[in-house]
PDB file of N, CA, C and O in Angstrom:
ATOM      1  N   MET A   1       0.842  -1.174   0.000  1.00  0.00           N
ATOM      2  CA  MET A   1       0.000   0.000   0.000  1.00  0.00           C
ATOM      3  C   MET A   1       0.894   1.247   0.000  1.00  0.00           C
ATOM      4  O   MET A   1       1.867   1.312   0.751  1.00  0.00           O
ATOM      5  N   GLN A   2       0.568   2.227  -0.834  1.00  0.00           N
ATOM      6  CA  GLN A   2       1.358   3.447  -0.902  1.00  0.00           C
ATOM      7  C   GLN A   2       0.939   4.412   0.202  1.00  0.00           C
ATOM      8  O   GLN A   2      -0.236   4.548   0.540  1.00  0.00           O
ATOM      9  N   ALA A   3       1.953   5.071   0.743  1.00  0.00           N
ATOM     10  CA  ALA A   3       1.665   6.088   1.750  1.00  0.00           C
ATOM     11  C   ALA A   3       1.059   7.305   1.055  1.00  0.00           C
ATOM     12  O   ALA A   3       1.456   7.662  -0.054  1.00  0.00           O
ATOM     13  N   ALA A   4       0.104   7.928   1.712  1.00  0.00           N
ATOM     14  CA  ALA A   4      -0.521   9.131   1.146  1.00  0.00           C
ATOM     15  C   ALA A   4       0.505  10.254   1.115  1.00  0.00           C
ATOM     16  O   ALA A   4       1.207  10.499   2.096  1.00  0.00           O
ATOM     17  N   MET A   5       0.580  10.931  -0.024  1.00  0.00           N
ATOM     18  CA  MET A   5       1.512  12.049  -0.148  1.00  0.00           C
ATOM     19  C   MET A   5       0.882  13.301   0.460  1.00  0.00           C
ATOM     20  O   MET A   5      -0.267  13.639   0.177  1.00  0.00           O
ATOM     21  N   LYS A   6       1.652  13.971   1.292  1.00  0.00           N
ATOM     22  CA  LYS A   6       1.182  15.204   1.907  1.00  0.00           C
ATOM     23  C   LYS A   6       1.343  16.343   0.902  1.00  0.00           C
ATOM     24  O   LYS A   6       2.420  16.535   0.337  1.00  0.00           O
ATOM     25  N   ARG A   7       0.275  17.091   0.687  1.00  0.00           N
ATOM     26  CA  ARG A   7       0.327  18.241  -0.205  1.00  0.00           C
ATOM     27  C   ARG A   7       0.970  19.410   0.537  1.00  0.00           C
ATOM     28  O   ARG A   7       0.519  19.800   1.613  1.00  0.00           O
ATOM     29  N   VAL A   8       2.016  19.954  -0.046  1.00  0.00           N
ATOM     30  CA  VAL A   8       2.721  21.068   0.565  1.00  0.00           C
ATOM     31  C   VAL A   8       2.136  22.372   0.029  1.00  0.00           C
ATOM     32  O   VAL A   8       2.103  22.601  -1.180  1.00  0.00           O
ATOM     33  N   LEU A   9       1.683  23.211   0.936  1.00  0.00           N
ATOM     34  CA  LEU A   9       1.157  24.515   0.573  1.00  0.00           C
ATOM     35  C   LEU A   9       2.312  25.507   0.609  1.00  0.00           C
ATOM     36  O   LEU A   9       2.986  25.643   1.630  1.00  0.00           O
ATOM     37  N   LYS A  10       2.544  26.204  -0.509  1.00  0.00           N
ATOM     38  CA  LYS A  10       3.721  27.049  -0.644  1.00  0.00           C
ATOM     39  C   LYS A  10       3.401  28.537  -0.611  1.00  0.00           C
ATOM     40  O   LYS A  10       2.470  29.008  -1.265  1.00  0.00           O
ATOM     41  N   GLY A  11       4.190  29.255   0.160  1.00  0.00           N
ATOM     42  CA  GLY A  11       4.177  30.706   0.140  1.00  0.00           C
ATOM     43  C   GLY A  11       5.261  31.191  -0.807  1.00  0.00           C
ATOM     44  O   GLY A  11       6.324  30.576  -0.895  1.00  0.00           O
ATOM     45  N   LEU A  12       5.009  32.293  -1.521  1.00  0.00           N
ATOM     46  CA  LEU A  12       5.966  32.797  -2.502  1.00  0.00           C
ATOM     47  C   LEU A  12       6.770  33.987  -1.968  1.00  0.00           C
ATOM     48  O   LEU A  12       7.991  34.035  -2.116  1.00  0.00           O
ATOM     49  N   PHE A  13       6.076  34.940  -1.350  1.00  0.00           N
ATOM     50  CA  PHE A  13       6.749  36.084  -0.741  1.00  0.00           C
ATOM     51  C   PHE A  13       5.793  36.742   0.237  1.00  0.00           C
ATOM     52  O   PHE A  13       4.599  36.440   0.243  1.00  0.00           O
ATOM     53  N   ARG A  14       6.318  37.646   1.069  1.00  0.00           N
ATOM     54  CA  ARG A  14       5.477  38.388   2.011  1.00  0.00           C
ATOM     55  C   ARG A  14       5.492  39.861   1.618  1.00  0.00           C
ATOM     56  O   ARG A  14       6.464  40.367   1.059  1.00  0.00           O
ATOM     57  N   THR A  15       4.403  40.522   1.923  1.00  0.00           N
ATOM     58  CA  THR A  15       4.252  41.922   1.546  1.00  0.00           C
ATOM     59  C   THR A  15       3.229  42.583   2.456  1.00  0.00           C
ATOM     60  O   THR A  15       2.692  41.937   3.356  1.00  0.00           O
ATOM     61  N   THR A  16       2.958  43.846   2.236  1.00  0.00           N
ATOM     62  CA  THR A  16       1.908  44.570   2.944  1.00  0.00           C
ATOM     63  C   THR A  16       1.005  45.207   1.896  1.00  0.00           C
ATOM     64  O   THR A  16       1.465  45.964   1.043  1.00  0.00           O
ATOM     65  N   LEU A  17      -0.282  44.893   1.968  1.00  0.00           N
ATOM     66  CA  LEU A  17      -1.248  45.409   0.993  1.00  0.00           C
ATOM     67  C   LEU A  17      -2.324  46.240   1.672  1.00  0.00           C
ATOM     68  O   LEU A  17      -2.722  45.935   2.796  1.00  0.00           O
ATOM     69  N   PRO A  18      -2.801  47.290   1.005  1.00  0.00           N
ATOM     70  CA  PRO A  18      -3.906  48.077   1.564  1.00  0.00           C
ATOM     71  C   PRO A  18      -5.137  47.189   1.766  1.00  0.00           C
ATOM     72  O   PRO A  18      -5.475  46.388   0.895  1.00  0.00           O
ATOM     73  N   GLY A  19      -5.788  47.329   2.885  1.00  0.00           N
ATOM     74  CA  GLY A  19      -6.990  46.556   3.160  1.00  0.00           C
ATOM     75  C   GLY A  19      -6.729  45.185   3.744  1.00  0.00           C
ATOM     76  O   GLY A  19      -7.622  44.590   4.347  1.00  0.00           O
ATOM     77  N   ILE A  20      -5.516  44.671   3.577  1.00  0.00           N
ATOM     78  CA  ILE A  20      -5.168  43.355   4.125  1.00  0.00           C
ATOM     79  C   ILE A  20      -4.110  43.511   5.207  1.00  0.00           C
ATOM     80  O   ILE A  20      -4.187  42.865   6.252  1.00  0.00           O
ATOM     81  N   GLY A  21      -3.133  44.356   4.964  1.00  0.00           N
ATOM     82  CA  GLY A  21      -2.003  44.513   5.880  1.00  0.00           C
ATOM     83  C   GLY A  21      -0.917  43.526   5.527  1.00  0.00           C
ATOM     84  O   GLY A  21      -0.726  43.197   4.357  1.00  0.00           O
ATOM     85  N   GLU A  22      -0.203  43.051   6.536  1.00  0.00           N
ATOM     86  CA  GLU A  22       0.887  42.108   6.322  1.00  0.00           C
ATOM     87  C   GLU A  22       0.314  40.776   5.851  1.00  0.00           C
ATOM     88  O   GLU A  22      -0.577  40.217   6.491  1.00  0.00           O
ATOM     89  N   CYS A  23       0.828  40.267   4.728  1.00  0.00           N
ATOM     90  CA  CYS A  23       0.278  39.034   4.171  1.00  0.00           C
ATOM     91  C   CYS A  23       1.325  38.308   3.337  1.00  0.00           C
ATOM     92  O   CYS A  23       2.415  38.823   3.089  1.00  0.00           O
ATOM     93  N   ALA A  24       0.970  37.107   2.914  1.00  0.00           N
ATOM     94  CA  ALA A  24       1.839  36.300   2.065  1.00  0.00           C
ATOM     95  C   ALA A  24       1.133  36.011   0.752  1.00  0.00           C
ATOM     96  O   ALA A  24      -0.065  35.726   0.729  1.00  0.00           O
ATOM     97  N   ARG A  25       1.879  36.086  -0.334  1.00  0.00           N
ATOM     98  CA  ARG A  25       1.386  35.656  -1.653  1.00  0.00           C
ATOM     99  C   ARG A  25       1.617  34.160  -1.697  1.00  0.00           C
ATOM    100  O   ARG A  25       2.732  33.692  -1.466  1.00  0.00           O
ATOM    101  N   VAL A  26       0.569  33.406  -1.991  1.00  0.00           N
ATOM    102  CA  VAL A  26       0.676  31.944  -1.985  1.00  0.00           C
ATOM    103  C   VAL A  26       0.442  31.379  -3.382  1.00  0.00           C
ATOM    104  O   VAL A  26      -0.156  32.026  -4.242  1.00  0.00           O
ATOM    105  N   ASP A  27       0.922  30.175  -3.583  1.00  0.00           N
ATOM    106  CA  ASP A  27       0.767  29.447  -4.837  1.00  0.00           C
ATOM    107  C   ASP A  27      -0.719  29.261  -5.143  1.00  0.00           C
ATOM    108  O   ASP A  27      -1.511  29.033  -4.229  1.00  0.00           O
ATOM    109  N   MET A  28      -1.100  29.356  -6.402  1.00  0.00           N
ATOM    110  CA  MET A  28      -2.511  29.235  -6.790  1.00  0.00           C
ATOM    111  C   MET A  28      -3.091  27.853  -6.467  1.00  0.00           C
ATOM    112  O   MET A  28      -4.311  27.703  -6.399  1.00  0.00           O
ATOM    113  N   ARG A  29      -2.249  26.860  -6.269  1.00  0.00           N
ATOM    114  CA  ARG A  29      -2.735  25.529  -5.890  1.00  0.00           C
ATOM    115  C   ARG A  29      -3.286  25.509  -4.468  1.00  0.00           C
ATOM    116  O   ARG A  29      -3.787  24.483  -4.010  1.00  0.00           O
ATOM    117  N   ALA A  30      -3.194  26.640  -3.768  1.00  0.00           N
ATOM    118  CA  ALA A  30      -3.735  26.739  -2.411  1.00  0.00           C
ATOM    119  C   ALA A  30      -5.256  26.822  -2.426  1.00  0.00           C
ATOM    120  O   ALA A  30      -5.885  26.818  -1.368  1.00  0.00           O
ATOM    121  N   GLY A  31      -5.851  26.897  -3.609  1.00  0.00           N
ATOM    122  CA  GLY A  31      -7.309  26.901  -3.732  1.00  0.00           C
ATOM    123  C   GLY A  31      -7.917  28.195  -3.243  1.00  0.00           C
ATOM    124  O   GLY A  31      -7.490  29.279  -3.643  1.00  0.00           O
ATOM    125  N   ASP A  32      -8.915  28.088  -2.377  1.00  0.00           N
ATOM    126  CA  ASP A  32      -9.628  29.266  -1.888  1.00  0.00           C
ATOM    127  C   ASP A  32      -8.734  30.204  -1.084  1.00  0.00           C
ATOM    128  O   ASP A  32      -9.084  31.367  -0.880  1.00  0.00           O
ATOM    129  N   ALA A  33      -7.594  29.714  -0.628  1.00  0.00           N
ATOM    130  CA  ALA A  33      -6.680  30.553   0.139  1.00  0.00           C
ATOM    131  C   ALA A  33      -5.942  31.550  -0.751  1.00  0.00           C
ATOM    132  O   ALA A  33      -5.485  32.584  -0.263  1.00  0.00           O
ATOM    133  N   ALA A  34      -5.818  31.265  -2.024  1.00  0.00           N
ATOM    134  CA  ALA A  34      -5.033  32.097  -2.944  1.00  0.00           C
ATOM    135  C   ALA A  34      -5.785  33.370  -3.295  1.00  0.00           C
ATOM    136  O   ALA A  34      -7.015  33.362  -3.241  1.00  0.00           O
ATOM    137  N   PRO A  35      -5.130  34.445  -3.645  1.00  0.00           N
ATOM    138  CA  PRO A  35      -3.680  34.550  -3.793  1.00  0.00           C
ATOM    139  C   PRO A  35      -2.965  35.139  -2.588  1.00  0.00           C
ATOM    140  O   PRO A  35      -1.746  34.991  -2.492  1.00  0.00           O
ATOM    141  N   TYR A  36      -3.660  35.805  -1.652  1.00  0.00           N
ATOM    142  CA  TYR A  36      -2.990  36.403  -0.488  1.00  0.00           C
ATOM    143  C   TYR A  36      -3.610  35.921   0.809  1.00  0.00           C
ATOM    144  O   TYR A  36      -4.831  35.805   0.917  1.00  0.00           O
ATOM    145  N   LEU A  37      -2.766  35.638   1.794  1.00  0.00           N
ATOM    146  CA  LEU A  37      -3.221  35.211   3.121  1.00  0.00           C
ATOM    147  C   LEU A  37      -2.599  36.096   4.188  1.00  0.00           C
ATOM    148  O   LEU A  37      -1.415  36.425   4.124  1.00  0.00           O
ATOM    149  N   GLU A  38      -3.407  36.480   5.171  1.00  0.00           N
ATOM    150  CA  GLU A  38      -2.853  37.179   6.325  1.00  0.00           C
ATOM    151  C   GLU A  38      -1.920  36.222   7.060  1.00  0.00           C
ATOM    152  O   GLU A  38      -2.044  35.002   6.953  1.00  0.00           O
ATOM    153  N   ARG A  39      -0.983  36.801   7.808  1.00  0.00           N
ATOM    154  CA  ARG A  39       0.033  36.010   8.515  1.00  0.00           C
ATOM    155  C   ARG A  39      -0.595  34.886   9.349  1.00  0.00           C
ATOM    156  O   ARG A  39      -0.161  33.738   9.254  1.00  0.00           O
ATOM    157  N   ASP A  40      -1.613  35.200  10.164  1.00  0.00           N
ATOM    158  CA  ASP A  40      -2.207  34.202  11.059  1.00  0.00           C
ATOM    159  C   ASP A  40      -2.765  33.005  10.291  1.00  0.00           C
ATOM    160  O   ASP A  40      -2.570  31.863  10.707  1.00  0.00           O
ATOM    161  N   MET A  41      -3.450  33.248   9.185  1.00  0.00           N
ATOM    162  CA  MET A  41      -4.009  32.147   8.389  1.00  0.00           C
ATOM    163  C   MET A  41      -2.912  31.334   7.719  1.00  0.00           C
ATOM    164  O   MET A  41      -3.009  30.110   7.629  1.00  0.00           O
ATOM    165  N   TYR A  42      -1.876  32.003   7.252  1.00  0.00           N
ATOM    166  CA  TYR A  42      -0.732  31.330   6.631  1.00  0.00           C
ATOM    167  C   TYR A  42      -0.138  30.313   7.612  1.00  0.00           C
ATOM    168  O   TYR A  42       0.121  29.163   7.257  1.00  0.00           O
ATOM    169  N   VAL A  43       0.071  30.763   8.848  1.00  0.00           N
ATOM    170  CA  VAL A  43       0.639  29.892   9.880  1.00  0.00           C
ATOM    171  C   VAL A  43      -0.347  28.787  10.251  1.00  0.00           C
ATOM    172  O   VAL A  43       0.034  27.619  10.331  1.00  0.00           O
ATOM    173  N   LEU A  44      -1.606  29.145  10.478  1.00  0.00           N
ATOM    174  CA  LEU A  44      -2.634  28.189  10.892  1.00  0.00           C
ATOM    175  C   LEU A  44      -2.813  27.057   9.873  1.00  0.00           C
ATOM    176  O   LEU A  44      -2.989  25.901  10.258  1.00  0.00           O
ATOM    177  N   LEU A  45      -2.768  27.382   8.590  1.00  0.00           N
ATOM    178  CA  LEU A  45      -2.973  26.378   7.543  1.00  0.00           C
ATOM    179  C   LEU A  45      -1.718  25.580   7.209  1.00  0.00           C
ATOM    180  O   LEU A  45      -1.774  24.656   6.398  1.00  0.00           O
ATOM    181  N   GLY A  46      -0.593  25.921   7.818  1.00  0.00           N
ATOM    182  CA  GLY A  46       0.622  25.130   7.663  1.00  0.00           C
ATOM    183  C   GLY A  46       1.387  25.349   6.367  1.00  0.00           C
ATOM    184  O   GLY A  46       2.004  24.418   5.850  1.00  0.00           O
ATOM    185  N   PHE A  47       1.355  26.547   5.843  1.00  0.00           N
ATOM    186  CA  PHE A  47       2.115  26.841   4.628  1.00  0.00           C
ATOM    187  C   PHE A  47       3.611  26.792   4.919  1.00  0.00           C
ATOM    188  O   PHE A  47       4.044  26.991   6.054  1.00  0.00           O
ATOM    189  N   GLU A  48       4.385  26.526   3.879  1.00  0.00           N
ATOM    190  CA  GLU A  48       5.843  26.496   3.979  1.00  0.00           C
ATOM    191  C   GLU A  48       6.422  27.423   2.930  1.00  0.00           C
ATOM    192  O   GLU A  48       5.794  27.600   1.886  1.00  0.00           O
ATOM    193  N   PRO A  49       7.563  28.016   3.142  1.00  0.00           N
ATOM    194  CA  PRO A  49       8.361  28.037   4.365  1.00  0.00           C
ATOM    195  C   PRO A  49       7.684  28.889   5.436  1.00  0.00           C
ATOM    196  O   PRO A  49       6.669  29.531   5.166  1.00  0.00           O
ATOM    197  N   PRO A  50       8.240  28.899   6.654  1.00  0.00           N
ATOM    198  CA  PRO A  50       7.662  29.734   7.700  1.00  0.00           C
ATOM    199  C   PRO A  50       7.547  31.192   7.233  1.00  0.00           C
ATOM    200  O   PRO A  50       8.393  31.679   6.484  1.00  0.00           O
ATOM    201  N   PHE A  51       6.510  31.867   7.676  1.00  0.00           N
ATOM    202  CA  PHE A  51       6.206  33.231   7.220  1.00  0.00           C
ATOM    203  C   PHE A  51       7.421  34.150   7.290  1.00  0.00           C
ATOM    204  O   PHE A  51       7.704  34.875   6.337  1.00  0.00           O
ATOM    205  N   ASP A  52       8.140  34.124   8.413  1.00  0.00           N
ATOM    206  CA  ASP A  52       9.276  35.035   8.587  1.00  0.00           C
ATOM    207  C   ASP A  52      10.448  34.718   7.667  1.00  0.00           C
ATOM    208  O   ASP A  52      11.344  35.549   7.513  1.00  0.00           O
ATOM    209  N   LEU A  53      10.466  33.541   7.054  1.00  0.00           N
ATOM    210  CA  LEU A  53      11.539  33.180   6.130  1.00  0.00           C
ATOM    211  C   LEU A  53      11.194  33.481   4.669  1.00  0.00           C
ATOM    212  O   LEU A  53      12.037  33.321   3.786  1.00  0.00           O
ATOM    213  N   LEU A  54       9.955  33.916   4.415  1.00  0.00           N
ATOM    214  CA  LEU A  54       9.575  34.293   3.047  1.00  0.00           C
ATOM    215  C   LEU A  54      10.339  35.548   2.645  1.00  0.00           C
ATOM    216  O   LEU A  54      10.547  36.434   3.475  1.00  0.00           O
ATOM    217  N   PRO A  55      10.762  35.639   1.381  1.00  0.00           N
ATOM    218  CA  PRO A  55      11.398  36.885   0.945  1.00  0.00           C
ATOM    219  C   PRO A  55      10.377  38.018   0.942  1.00  0.00           C
ATOM    220  O   PRO A  55       9.199  37.800   0.656  1.00  0.00           O
ATOM    221  N   ALA A  56      10.830  39.218   1.260  1.00  0.00           N
ATOM    222  CA  ALA A  56       9.946  40.387   1.272  1.00  0.00           C
ATOM    223  C   ALA A  56       9.837  40.959  -0.135  1.00  0.00           C
ATOM    224  O   ALA A  56      10.804  40.942  -0.897  1.00  0.00           O
ATOM    225  N   SER A  57       8.667  41.462  -0.471  1.00  0.00           N
ATOM    226  CA  SER A  57       8.443  42.092  -1.761  1.00  0.00           C
ATOM    227  C   SER A  57       7.528  43.284  -1.565  1.00  0.00           C
ATOM    228  O   SER A  57       6.584  43.231  -0.776  1.00  0.00           O
ATOM    229  N   ALA A  58       7.809  44.357  -2.285  1.00  0.00           N
ATOM    230  CA  ALA A  58       6.975  45.555  -2.207  1.00  0.00           C
ATOM    231  C   ALA A  58       5.748  45.376  -3.087  1.00  0.00           C
ATOM    232  O   ALA A  58       5.830  44.714  -4.122  1.00  0.00           O
ATOM    233  N   PRO A  59       4.610  45.951  -2.701  1.00  0.00           N
ATOM    234  CA  PRO A  59       3.428  45.921  -3.570  1.00  0.00           C
ATOM    235  C   PRO A  59       3.745  46.592  -4.908  1.00  0.00           C
ATOM    236  O   PRO A  59       4.643  47.431  -4.974  1.00  0.00           O
ATOM    237  N   ARG A  60       3.028  46.238  -5.966  1.00  0.00           N
ATOM    238  CA  ARG A  60       3.282  46.770  -7.307  1.00  0.00           C
ATOM    239  C   ARG A  60       3.243  48.288  -7.370  1.00  0.00           C
ATOM    240  O   ARG A  60       4.028  48.896  -8.098  1.00  0.00           O
ATOM    241  N   ALA A  61       2.350  48.904  -6.626  1.00  0.00           N
ATOM    242  CA  ALA A  61       2.265  50.363  -6.648  1.00  0.00           C
ATOM    243  C   ALA A  61       3.582  50.975  -6.187  1.00  0.00           C
ATOM    244  O   ALA A  61       4.045  51.958  -6.766  1.00  0.00           O
ATOM    245  N   GLU A  62       4.186  50.406  -5.152  1.00  0.00           N
ATOM    246  CA  GLU A  62       5.469  50.912  -4.671  1.00  0.00           C
ATOM    247  C   GLU A  62       6.567  50.641  -5.684  1.00  0.00           C
ATOM    248  O   GLU A  62       7.447  51.479  -5.881  1.00  0.00           O
ATOM    249  N   LEU A  63       6.529  49.480  -6.330  1.00  0.00           N
ATOM    250  CA  LEU A  63       7.527  49.172  -7.347  1.00  0.00           C
ATOM    251  C   LEU A  63       7.421  50.157  -8.500  1.00  0.00           C
ATOM    252  O   LEU A  63       8.437  50.585  -9.047  1.00  0.00           O
ATOM    253  N   GLY A  64       6.191  50.521  -8.875  1.00  0.00           N
ATOM    254  CA  GLY A  64       5.986  51.484  -9.950  1.00  0.00           C
ATOM    255  C   GLY A  64       6.539  52.850  -9.584  1.00  0.00           C
ATOM    256  O   GLY A  64       7.122  53.531 -10.427  1.00  0.00           O
ATOM    257  N   LYS A  65       6.360  53.258  -8.328  1.00  0.00           N
ATOM    258  CA  LYS A  65       6.902  54.537  -7.877  1.00  0.00           C
ATOM    259  C   LYS A  65       8.420  54.506  -7.917  1.00  0.00           C
ATOM    260  O   LYS A  65       9.051  55.479  -8.331  1.00  0.00           O
ATOM    261  N   ALA A  66       9.013  53.397  -7.491  1.00  0.00           N
ATOM    262  CA  ALA A  66      10.469  53.274  -7.508  1.00  0.00           C
ATOM    263  C   ALA A  66      10.985  53.343  -8.944  1.00  0.00           C
ATOM    264  O   ALA A  66      11.983  54.012  -9.211  1.00  0.00           O
ATOM    265  N   LEU A  67      10.323  52.667  -9.856  1.00  0.00           N
ATOM    266  CA  LEU A  67      10.721  52.690 -11.256  1.00  0.00           C
ATOM    267  C   LEU A  67      10.597  54.104 -11.809  1.00  0.00           C
ATOM    268  O   LEU A  67      11.463  54.563 -12.553  1.00  0.00           O
ATOM    269  N   HIS A  68       9.522  54.789 -11.446  1.00  0.00           N
ATOM    270  CA  HIS A  68       9.283  56.155 -11.899  1.00  0.00           C
ATOM    271  C   HIS A  68      10.431  57.074 -11.479  1.00  0.00           C
ATOM    272  O   HIS A  68      10.886  57.899 -12.271  1.00  0.00           O
ATOM    273  N   THR A  69      10.898  56.937 -10.243  1.00  0.00           N
ATOM    274  CA  THR A  69      11.961  57.809  -9.772  1.00  0.00           C
ATOM    275  C   THR A  69      13.310  57.425 -10.368  1.00  0.00           C
ATOM    276  O   THR A  69      14.187  58.279 -10.492  1.00  0.00           O
ATOM    277  N   GLN A  70      13.495  56.159 -10.740  1.00  0.00           N
ATOM    278  CA  GLN A  70      14.758  55.714 -11.320  1.00  0.00           C
ATOM    279  C   GLN A  70      14.861  56.086 -12.793  1.00  0.00           C
ATOM    280  O   GLN A  70      15.929  56.490 -13.253  1.00  0.00           O
ATOM    281  N   VAL A  71      13.775  55.958 -13.535  1.00  0.00           N
ATOM    282  CA  VAL A  71      13.807  56.139 -14.969  1.00  0.00           C
ATOM    283  C   VAL A  71      13.546  57.594 -15.351  1.00  0.00           C
ATOM    284  O   VAL A  71      14.073  58.069 -16.357  1.00  0.00           O
ATOM    285  N   GLY A  72      12.762  58.290 -14.584  1.00  0.00           N
ATOM    286  CA  GLY A  72      12.412  59.664 -14.903  1.00  0.00           C
ATOM    287  C   GLY A  72      10.909  59.801 -14.991  1.00  0.00           C
ATOM    288  O   GLY A  72      10.174  58.832 -14.803  1.00  0.00           O
ATOM    289  N   ALA A  73      10.471  60.975 -15.268  1.00  0.00           N
ATOM    290  CA  ALA A  73       9.030  61.242 -15.304  1.00  0.00           C
ATOM    291  C   ALA A  73       8.373  60.561 -16.476  1.00  0.00           C
ATOM    292  O   ALA A  73       8.930  60.500 -17.572  1.00  0.00           O
ATOM    293  N   PHE A  74       7.170  60.043 -16.236  1.00  0.00           N
ATOM    294  CA  PHE A  74       6.361  59.490 -17.324  1.00  0.00           C
ATOM    295  C   PHE A  74       5.759  60.648 -18.114  1.00  0.00           C
ATOM    296  O   PHE A  74       5.443  61.685 -17.530  1.00  0.00           O
ATOM    297  N   PRO A  75       5.595  60.499 -19.406  1.00  0.00           N
ATOM    298  CA  PRO A  75       5.001  61.587 -20.177  1.00  0.00           C
ATOM    299  C   PRO A  75       3.576  61.876 -19.726  1.00  0.00           C
ATOM    300  O   PRO A  75       2.805  60.955 -19.454  1.00  0.00           O
ATOM    301  N   GLN A  76       3.233  63.140 -19.649  1.00  0.00           N
ATOM    302  CA  GLN A  76       1.888  63.549 -19.276  1.00  0.00           C
ATOM    303  C   GLN A  76       0.999  63.562 -20.507  1.00  0.00           C
ATOM    304  O   GLN A  76       1.394  64.095 -21.544  1.00  0.00           O
ATOM    305  N   LEU A  77      -0.181  62.991 -20.415  1.00  0.00           N
ATOM    306  CA  LEU A  77      -1.115  62.963 -21.546  1.00  0.00           C
ATOM    307  C   LEU A  77      -2.121  64.057 -21.425  1.00  0.00           C
ATOM    308  O   LEU A  77      -2.991  64.193 -22.285  1.00  0.00           O
TER     309      LEU A  77
END
């Protein structure tokens, strides 16, 4: 008889989003949990790696602002 394989729930990175706060972006195979989970739910559901070991990532809006300041002003329409 084969042993049942445990499904590993994966976190991709941690970030802070408006309306959610500190959270983790999780793999879409997490089902209803995807795409973002608050820290407490991430830990409670047993995602890996541990929340504090996830790489940090800035929300897209912040990345866009950083790009804007690095590249120069966007043309005004």
